[in-house]
Structures are given as C-alpha cells and as structure tokens.
ROMIMAR-124859 format. One record per residue (C-alpha): x, y, z. Coordinates in pm, 1 decimal, padded with zeros to 6 digits. Each point is the difference from the previous one (the first is absolute). Example, Ala and Ser with C-alpha at 12.3 -4.5 7.8 and 13.67 -1.06 7.14 Angstrom:
ROMIMAR-124859
{{01230.0 -00450.0 00780.0}};
{{00137.0 00344.0 -00066.0}};
***
This chain:
ROMIMAR-124859
{{01661.5 -13977.3 -14491.5}};
{{-00078.2 00093.2 -00413.3}};
{{-00242.3 00234.6 00179.7}};
{{00265.5 00144.4 00215.1}};
{{00225.6 00060.6 -00333.3}};
{{-00246.3 00155.5 -00112.0}};
{{-00110.3 00200.8 00288.2}};
{{00417.6 00146.8 00051.3}};
{{00040.5 00032.7 -00409.5}};
{{-00401.7 00227.6 -00004.9}};
{{00212.6 00224.3 00291.5}};
{{00330.4 00004.2 -00150.8}};
{{-00163.8 00102.9 -00312.0}};
{{-00190.7 00289.4 00175.1}};
{{00330.9 00105.6 00200.8}};
{{00155.5 00009.5 -00273.9}};
{{-00274.4 00206.2 -00201.2}};
{{00003.5 00268.6 00295.4}};
{{00346.5 00063.2 -00044.1}};
{{00040.9 -00031.2 -00315.3}};
{{-00305.4 00351.8 -00044.0}};
{{00209.8 00153.5 00315.0}};
{{00355.8 -00012.5 -00199.0}};
{{-00190.7 00136.0 -00336.0}};
{{-00190.2 00263.9 00221.2}};
{{00307.6 00127.4 00173.9}};
{{00264.3 -00032.6 -00391.6}};
{{-00287.9 00180.4 -00179.2}};
{{00001.9 00302.3 00326.5}};
{{00385.6 -00035.8 -00066.9}};
{{-00014.6 00106.6 -00374.6}};
{{-00302.4 00224.1 00042.8}};
{{00259.0 00194.6 00259.5}};
{{00307.8 00001.1 -00253.1}};
{{-00230.7 00119.3 -00286.6}};
{{-00072.0 00287.2 00206.7}};
{{00271.5 00031.2 00147.2}};
{{00208.5 00037.3 -00375.3}};
{{-00306.3 00130.8 -00070.2}};
{{00100.3 00300.2 00157.4}};
{{00269.6 00072.1 -00045.1}};
{{-00006.9 -00132.9 -00381.5}};
{{00287.1 00254.8 -00231.2}};
{{00117.5 00196.7 00262.4}};
{{00374.0 -00157.0 -00008.7}};
{{-00074.6 00024.2 -00374.4}};
{{-00125.8 00296.1 00027.1}};
{{00294.1 00117.8 00211.1}};
{{00232.0 -00098.1 -00221.5}};
{{-00150.5 00159.4 -00302.4}};
{{-00020.5 00345.7 00222.6}};
{{00383.5 00045.8 00050.3}};
{{00060.5 -00030.1 -00332.3}};
{{-00271.0 00209.1 -00163.7}};
{{-00121.5 00186.4 00246.7}};
{{00216.8 00101.5 00300.5}};
{{00214.1 00201.1 -00163.0}};
{{-00335.8 00308.4 -00004.0}};
{{-00183.0 -00114.7 00275.1}};
{{00273.5 -00100.3 00267.9}};
{{00042.8 -00260.1 00175.6}};
{{-00264.9 -00036.9 00213.7}};
{{-00256.8 00183.1 -00272.1}};
{{00129.7 00338.2 00232.0}};
{{00000.7 00215.3 -00358.6}};
{{00332.2 00143.2 -00165.4}};
{{-00005.2 00280.3 -00227.0}};
{{-00047.1 -00116.1 -00308.9}};
{{-00329.2 -00257.0 00152.7}};
{{-00311.3 00106.4 00249.1}};
{{-00005.5 -00247.1 00341.7}};
{{-00139.3 -00248.5 -00030.3}};
{{-00135.4 -00070.9 00379.8}};
{{-00182.4 00342.3 00028.5}};
{{-00330.3 00091.4 00035.4}};
{{-00135.7 -00011.7 -00365.7}};
{{00186.9 -00301.3 -00098.2}};
{{-00174.6 -00193.3 00340.2}};
{{-00332.1 00147.3 -00162.5}};
{{00106.9 -00222.2 -00280.0}};
{{-00265.0 -00294.8 -00128.0}};
{{00187.5 -00309.1 -00088.3}};
{{-00091.6 00095.0 -00410.0}};
{{00063.9 00314.3 00014.9}};
{{00361.8 -00100.6 00187.8}};
{{00041.8 -00246.2 -00339.5}};
{{-00127.4 00250.6 -00235.2}};
{{00289.0 00252.9 00131.9}};
{{00245.1 -00242.7 -00069.7}};
{{-00144.4 -00179.6 -00264.5}};
{{-00060.9 00348.4 -00207.0}};
{{00171.7 00299.4 00165.3}};
{{-00076.5 00363.5 00034.3}};
{{-00012.7 00260.5 -00224.2}};
{{00188.0 00317.6 00082.8}};
{{00260.4 -00202.7 00226.0}};
{{00263.8 -00136.4 00045.1}};
{{-00226.1 -00395.3 00049.3}};
{{00057.5 -00184.4 -00322.2}};
{{-00221.2 -00278.9 -00169.6}};
{{00132.9 -00345.3 00113.9}};
{{-00247.4 -00213.9 -00293.5}};
{{00238.4 -00073.8 -00204.0}};
{{00319.8 -00028.1 00183.1}};
{{-00167.5 -00247.4 00312.3}};
{{-00261.9 -00237.8 -00042.1}};
{{-00324.1 -00031.1 00261.4}};
{{00092.7 -00200.4 00198.4}};
{{00411.1 00196.2 00091.9}};
{{-00297.9 00349.9 00049.8}};
{{-00161.7 -00194.9 00214.6}};
{{00229.7 -00115.3 00214.1}};
{{00175.2 00307.1 00048.9}};
{{-00375.0 00117.8 00079.2}};
{{00035.9 -00276.3 00304.6}};
{{00298.2 00157.8 00107.3}};
{{-00129.9 00346.0 -00017.5}};
{{-00238.5 -00069.9 00171.6}};
{{00287.2 -00254.8 00286.1}};
{{00146.0 00420.2 00002.0}};
{{-00342.1 00145.6 00118.8}};
{{-00025.1 -00240.9 00314.3}};
{{-00284.7 -00181.3 -00253.3}};
{{-00032.4 -00440.0 -00042.2}};
{{00098.0 -00072.2 -00343.0}};
{{-00201.0 00156.5 -00267.7}};
{{-00394.9 -00114.7 -00075.6}};
{{-00202.9 00096.6 -00258.3}};
{{-00371.5 00024.2 00009.8}};
{{00071.3 00047.3 00392.9}};
{{00079.1 00396.9 00102.7}};
{{-00158.0 00170.6 00291.7}};
{{00211.0 00276.1 -00163.0}};
{{-00262.5 00346.5 -00111.7}};
{{-00038.4 00368.3 00077.3}};
{{-00158.5 00020.1 00370.2}};
{{-00340.9 00000.9 00057.8}};
{{00040.3 00259.7 00308.1}};
{{-00254.8 00302.4 -00054.9}};
{{00313.6 00236.5 00157.3}};
{{00193.0 -00167.2 -00226.9}};
{{-00120.7 00036.3 -00325.6}};
{{-00178.4 00308.4 00090.7}};
{{00415.7 00174.2 00039.5}};
{{00053.8 -00096.1 -00280.7}};
{{-00320.7 00131.1 -00211.4}};
{{00187.8 00368.7 00192.7}};
{{00291.4 -00126.6 -00082.9}};
{{-00067.8 00036.6 -00369.1}};
{{-00240.8 00190.2 -00027.9}};
{{-00120.9 00350.5 00215.1}};
{{00397.7 00011.3 00237.3}};
{{00174.6 -00080.5 -00329.8}};
{{00250.8 -00119.7 00168.5}};
{{00102.7 -00251.3 -00291.1}};
{{00134.2 00283.3 -00186.0}};
{{00313.1 00009.3 00168.9}};
{{-00004.5 -00350.5 00171.8}};
{{00019.2 -00355.4 -00083.1}};
{{-00129.5 -00401.8 -00025.0}};
{{-00020.6 -00278.3 -00149.1}};
{{00178.7 00202.6 -00308.4}};
{{-00285.1 00308.3 -00026.3}};
{{-00003.8 00296.3 00107.6}};
{{00297.8 00287.3 -00011.2}};
{{00378.5 00012.8 00083.5}};
{{00025.4 00309.3 00140.3}};
{{-00033.7 -00156.9 00408.2}};
{{00148.9 -00302.0 00107.0}};
{{-00174.5 -00278.3 -00152.8}};
{{-00280.8 -00164.2 00285.7}};
{{00038.7 -00384.9 -00086.3}};
{{00077.6 -00108.6 00394.7}};
{{-00032.2 00299.7 00181.1}};
{{-00158.3 -00205.1 00304.9}};
{{00286.0 -00260.7 00054.2}};
{{00262.4 00384.5 00001.6}};
{{-00168.8 00241.1 00183.4}};
{{-00216.5 -00095.6 00325.6}};
{{-00321.8 00157.7 00095.7}};
{{00100.7 00315.7 00128.5}};
{{00260.0 00022.3 -00223.1}};
{{-00213.9 00005.4 -00310.3}};
{{-00253.5 00221.1 00186.2}};
{{00281.1 00243.1 00038.9}};
{{00131.0 -00036.3 -00342.9}};
{{-00393.8 00078.5 -00197.3}};
{{-00058.8 00327.7 00217.4}};
{{00355.8 00085.3 00025.7}};
{{00198.7 -00112.6 -00233.4}};
{{00297.0 00273.5 00009.7}};
{{00133.7 -00117.5 00322.7}};
{{00155.3 -00275.4 -00179.3}};
{{00041.2 -00015.2 -00364.6}};
{{00107.7 -00362.3 -00151.2}};
{{00345.0 -00005.5 -00156.1}};
{{-00032.3 00060.0 -00373.3}};
{{-00279.7 00267.9 00031.9}};
{{00191.2 00323.0 00128.3}};
{{-00141.3 00299.8 -00185.7}};
{{00183.7 00332.3 -00089.3}};
{{-00150.9 00316.2 -00122.8}};
{{00143.3 00157.6 -00273.1}};
{{-00076.1 00359.7 -00071.5}};
{{-00014.3 00152.9 -00298.0}};
{{00153.4 00364.3 -00161.5}};
{{-00327.0 00115.6 -00047.0}};
{{-00073.3 -00074.4 00327.0}};
{{-00211.8 -00264.0 00002.7}};
{{00117.2 -00394.3 00222.2}};
{{-00025.8 -00370.4 -00071.1}};
{{-00028.2 -00249.8 00285.7}};
{{-00048.3 -00338.9 -00037.7}};
{{00242.1 -00332.8 00020.8}};
{{00336.3 00023.9 -00135.8}};
{{00286.7 -00214.6 -00103.9}};
{{00296.1 00070.7 -00221.4}};
{{00136.0 00293.9 00193.2}};
{{00339.6 00144.0 -00111.6}};
{{00174.2 00251.2 -00000.8}};
{{-00190.1 00133.8 -00378.5}};
{{-00312.0 -00127.4 00022.8}};
{{-00275.6 -00228.2 00190.8}};
{{-00332.6 -00094.3 -00068.3}};
{{-00296.5 -00012.9 00121.0}};
{{-00302.5 -00232.1 -00083.1}};
{{-00307.1 00142.9 -00067.9}};
{{-00315.1 00071.1 00195.0}};
{{-00158.2 -00349.7 -00199.1}};
{{00321.0 -00204.5 -00034.2}};
{{-00013.1 -00065.5 -00358.2}};
{{00333.3 00207.1 -00032.4}};
{{00357.1 00117.5 00144.6}};
{{00080.6 00406.9 -00077.3}};
{{00358.5 00024.9 -00067.6}};
{{00070.2 00375.6 00231.4}};
{{00382.7 00134.8 -00120.5}};
{{00081.1 00210.7 00341.8}};
{{00165.8 00304.6 -00228.8}};
{{-00356.6 00059.4 -00116.0}};
{{-00148.6 00009.2 00293.1}};
{{00016.4 00208.6 00352.6}};
{{00011.1 -00260.2 00249.7}};
{{-00078.9 -00371.7 00012.4}};
{{-00048.3 -00051.0 00425.8}};
{{-00053.8 -00278.6 00189.2}};
{{-00347.9 -00072.1 00119.1}};
{{-00080.9 -00190.0 00355.9}};
{{-00412.0 00036.4 -00154.2}};
{{-00128.1 -00315.1 -00156.0}};
{{-00165.8 -00012.3 -00310.7}};
{{-00326.8 -00184.1 00142.8}};
{{-00317.2 00202.2 00044.7}};
{{-00200.5 -00000.5 00377.9}};
{{-00277.4 -00140.3 -00199.4}};
{{-00004.3 -00292.9 00290.8}};
{{-00013.8 00243.7 00276.9}};
{{-00336.5 00192.6 -00155.8}};
{{-00132.4 -00345.9 -00042.8}};
{{-00260.2 -00067.1 00232.0}};
{{-00017.4 -00187.0 00267.1}};
{{-00180.8 -00317.9 -00173.0}};
{{00221.0 00022.0 -00263.0}};
{{00358.3 -00002.6 00158.1}};
{{-00118.1 -00318.3 00133.9}};
{{-00093.7 -00161.9 -00253.4}};
{{00319.1 00106.9 -00233.7}};
{{00243.4 -00121.1 00321.6}};
{{-00220.0 -00284.0 -00068.2}};
{{00074.3 -00036.3 -00304.7}};
{{00387.2 00075.7 00004.8}};
{{00026.1 -00262.1 00234.9}};
{{-00144.8 -00286.2 -00212.0}};
{{00370.9 00097.9 -00226.5}};
***
C-alpha cells in the first residue's frame, strides 16, 4: 500500500511539474507578446496629443503641411532617419520657421511626437538604431542626382530636400504627383503645362530690351519679375516701360531634351526616387 501511495505521489508530482512548466511558458509568451505590442505603439497616443497641441497649426492635422510648415509625409520627411527626425524637432532648422523644442519639451515628449509622425507616414512607431532609410544605392539614381546637381544644372532652378533653386517648382514628391508619361512631357516640353504660381511675363523696356521671367504681384501700377538666378524680385513700374505682356513659354530651358538617351534615363530614375 505504501509503495502504491508513493507511486501515485510521484505521478502527481510529475504531472504538476509538467503543468506548471507549460503554464509558465504560456504566461511568458503572453507577456513577451504584450511587451512587443506595447513597444510598437509606445508613445503614439501621447505623441498625438502633443502633436495636436504644438505641431498641427504649422504642419496640418495629418502632416499634410500648411503655409507656415512643410509636409511631414512627403519624400524628404520619409527619408529622414529616426535620429535625424528627433534632431529636427529638438534643434529646429536654421533659416526656416521650424523652431527648436529643446527646453520646451522633454526628451520623452519629443520622442513621442517623432513616433506619432512616423505613424502619420504609415510606418511603425519610431525605433532608434534600426532604420533602413537613406539614399538610394541604384546606380542610375546616383548618376541622375549627379547630373541634376552638376552639368544639367537642374538644381539652379529646382529644389529637393531643402536644397536648390526657387525659380521652378520644388521636386519633393514629384514621383507621387506625376505619372511617368506626365513627368517625361514636363521635361521634354515644359511649356505644355506650366504649374500654377510659375507663370511668366515679358517686360519690354523703353530701350527695346525684353525681360522675361516668373512674375508675382501684378497690379495696375507695377509687376515683379524674379531674377534669372532666383535670388531677387525686381519691380517694374508700368508707366516706365513700353509694355508688360503675358508669355505662354516656360522659363525652363530645353536641357533635358539635349541630353543623351542614357543621361535622360538617369535623370528620370532620380526624379522617380523623390
């Protein structure tokens, strides 16, 4: 009888040990998944509240951008590494309306805002040290960017990633705005469709010289024409010139059309990466 009782006790002990082991493993798995889930969403709710309080007025409810702030969901913002995004919020950007929030917000609050911005971009919550974003390693894209900033002189008039000229439209996110055929037409025949705000006028002066360029502030008294380098707006009083007339020609030169076929493909590849 004692032997049987001892055996039953051993069996019960073994069964209890197995059940306890399985329970611990199950609880550990649940806890691990809960931590992962919480970690992936950590700070997003708090970040949204902070974003709505401090950032929405300039950058829009969904990060679409406003008159006072750049979009946070376009190509340049998406390409920022996590630490770069935090640095922009922390330190601001010189020469722009983006102020530094260091001192006004804690590091945790800035981190939460950055996480929410990633959420607006359709990405997982921000995780430092594990970011694959960065410049493309496609040889065509690299060669196209070199042409854009070099011999083709596109950057003289157009900008991307906050660098370049202002005579022509910014090309940030151009791949999402224009289909391939529309992009090619804009390069080959820029006068076919001129972007609003980049129309041109001609000013004929009394000595017969004609100034043509992007215009603004056209009134009964005067019109302003942007200088060829994009750095100045020159005012022409209409009573002091012979004529001011509309122009249906873009100020964009036919540089792209004069490139070789291979160079054209490289520039296209770069623009499609934006």
